[in-house]
C-alpha positions in Angstrom: 0.2 -0.1 0.2 1.3 3.1 -0.9 -0.4 5.1 2.4 -0.8 1.9 4.9 -1.7 2.5 8.0 0.3 5.1 10.1 0.7 3.9 14.2 0.0 0.3 13.2 3.4 -0.9 14.0 3.8 0.7 16.6 1.4 -1.2 17.8 2.0 -4.6 16.9 5.2 -4.0 18.5 3.6 -2.7 22.0 1.0 -5.6 21.8 3.9 -8.5 21.1 5.8 -7.0 24.0 2.9 -7.3 26.1 2.7 -11.0 25.0 6.4 -11.7 25.6 6.1 -10.5 28.8 3.1 -12.0 29.8 4.9 -15.6 27.8 7.8 -15.3 29.2 8.0 -18.1 31.8 6.5 -20.6 29.9 8.3 -19.6 26.4 11.5 -17.8 26.0 11.7 -15.1 23.3 13.9 -13.4 21.5 13.5 -9.8 22.8 16.2 -11.5 25.7 18.8 -12.0 22.4 19.8 -10.0 19.6 21.1 -13.4 17.9 18.8 -14.4 15.1 21.8 -16.1 12.5 19.7 -18.9 13.6 16.7 -17.8 13.1 14.1 -20.3 11.4 12.4 -19.7 8.1 9.9 -21.9 9.2 6.2 -20.7 10.7 3.7 -22.5 12.4 0.3 -22.1 11.3 -2.2 -23.6 14.0 -6.1 -22.7 12.6 -8.6 -23.5 14.9 -11.5 -22.3 12.5 -11.8 -22.1 8.9 -12.3 -18.5 7.5 -10.3 -15.9 5.0 -8.1 -17.7 2.3 -8.1 -20.8 4.2 -12.1 -21.3 3.6 -11.7 -20.1 0.4 -9.7 -23.0 -0.8 -11.9 -25.3 1.2 -15.0 -23.9 -0.9 -12.5 -25.2 -4.2 -10.3 -28.1 -3.2 -11.7 -29.2 0.0 -8.4 -28.5 1.4 -6.4 -26.3 3.6 -2.4 -26.2 2.7 -3.5 -29.8 1.1 -5.0 -31.3 4.1 -8.1 -33.2 2.6 -10.8 -31.9 5.5 -14.3 -33.5 5.7 -16.8 -32.5 4.0 -19.8 -29.7 5.0 -18.0 -27.7 7.4 -19.6 -24.1 7.3 -17.6 -20.9 7.1 -16.6 -20.3 10.7 -16.7 -23.6 12.3 -14.6 -24.6 14.6 -12.1 -27.4 14.0 -12.3 -30.5 15.7 -8.5 -30.5 16.2 -6.6 -27.4 15.3 -5.2 -27.9 12.2 -1.0 -27.4 12.4 1.1 -26.6 9.4 4.7 -26.1 9.5 5.7 -24.3 6.4 7.4 -21.4 4.5 6.2 -19.1 2.1 8.8 -21.4 -0.2 7.1 -24.4 0.4 3.3 -23.0 0.4 3.5 -20.8 -3.0 3.2 -17.1 -2.7 2.1 -16.3 0.5 2.0 -18.3 3.8 -1.8 -18.3 3.2 -4.5 -16.8 6.0 -4.3 -18.3 9.6 -5.5 -18.4 12.8 -2.3 -17.5 14.8 1.2 -18.0 13.4 4.3 -18.2 15.7 7.7 -17.8 14.1 10.3 -19.9 16.6 14.0 -20.7 16.6 15.8 -22.9 18.5 19.5 -22.0 20.2 22.3 -24.4 21.0 21.3 -25.8 23.9 17.7 -26.8 22.4 16.0 -24.6 23.7 12.9 -23.0 21.3 12.2 -19.9 21.1 9.0 -17.8 20.0 10.8 -14.5 18.1 9.1 -12.2 15.6 5.0 -11.1 16.3 3.1 -13.2 18.8 -0.5 -13.0 18.8 -1.0 -9.4 17.1 -3.5 -8.4 15.3 -1.0 -9.3 12.1 -0.6 -12.5 12.8 -3.5 -14.2 14.8 -7.4 -13.6 14.1 -9.7 -12.2 17.1 -13.3 -12.1 17.6 -15.9 -11.4 19.8 -17.0 -14.7 21.0 -20.4 -13.4 22.2 -21.0 -12.8 18.3 -19.6 -16.0 17.5 -21.7 -18.1 15.0 -21.1 -20.8 12.5 -22.0 -20.1 9.1 -21.0 -16.4 8.7 -17.9 -14.1 8.1 -17.0 -13.0 11.5 -16.4 -9.9 13.2 -12.8 -9.2 13.2 -10.6 -7.4 15.3 -7.5 -7.9 13.2 -6.0 -7.4 9.1 -9.0 -9.0 7.6 -11.3 -6.0 7.8 -8.9 -4.8 5.2 -8.4 -7.9 3.2 -12.3 -7.6 3.2 -12.1 -4.3 1.8 -8.7 -5.0 -1.0 -10.9 -8.4 -2.2 -14.2 -5.9 -2.8 -12.3 -4.3 -5.0 -10.4 -6.7 -6.8 -7.3 -5.3 -5.7 -4.2 -6.3 -8.0 -1.7 -8.4 -5.5 0.9 -6.9 -7.9 0.2 -3.4 -7.6 0.1 -0.6 -4.8 -2.9 1.5 -4.5 -3.5 4.3 -2.1 -6.2 3.0 1.1 -9.1 5.7 1.3 -8.8 7.2 4.8 -12.2 6.0 5.8 -10.5 2.4 5.8 -6.9 3.4 6.9 -9.1 5.0 10.3 -11.2 1.5 10.2 -8.5 -0.7 10.0 -6.6 1.0 12.8 -10.2 1.6 15.2 -10.3 -2.4 15.3 -6.6 -2.3 15.9 -6.8 -0.6 18.9 -10.1 -2.0 20.0 -8.0 -5.7 20.3 -5.0 -3.9 22.3 -7.5 -2.6 24.6 -9.3 -6.1 25.0 -6.5 -8.1 25.4 -4.2 -5.6 28.1 -6.7 -3.4 28.9 -5.2 -0.3 29.4 -4.6 2.2 25.9 -1.6 2.0 23.7 1.0 3.9 24.7 1.8 5.9 21.5 -1.7 7.7 21.6 
């Protein structure tokens, strides 16, 4: 995008830092080191529900990331068991597919597993309000799906770049801020 969403990267960083601090006793993270030479190119994709591009692929082929799924699934339906697909961009094609949660990780020389990059942000995860959840329909989301839906509605060509309309930029950021507030129970510090 030519103009992007001002402040989004700062907000994503604040959300990641919140989660890195929250999870630090369970899983170490890269905030404690600057040694990224061992960074894994693999990304773990964990899907709990069928939505986004996973839903699109399922409707066309009955699969998600080439994993055959049962017939008759409905949009937004939860999987009986979370679908976990270790993958890289090269293994899947041009881009990492839509997911519920994406974690990037690596192991150090002693075998300790670290989470790195970003964690549980609106760019790497799906955020829905549980009280509005309904199988068979698109869910109100507080993540990147709002912007993706806009781009799909205008048949955006991914090989090009556009300037996003101000209302789309504003509404996207509002959703990200709302996610931040629900996750952290506080206001972002950059506002």
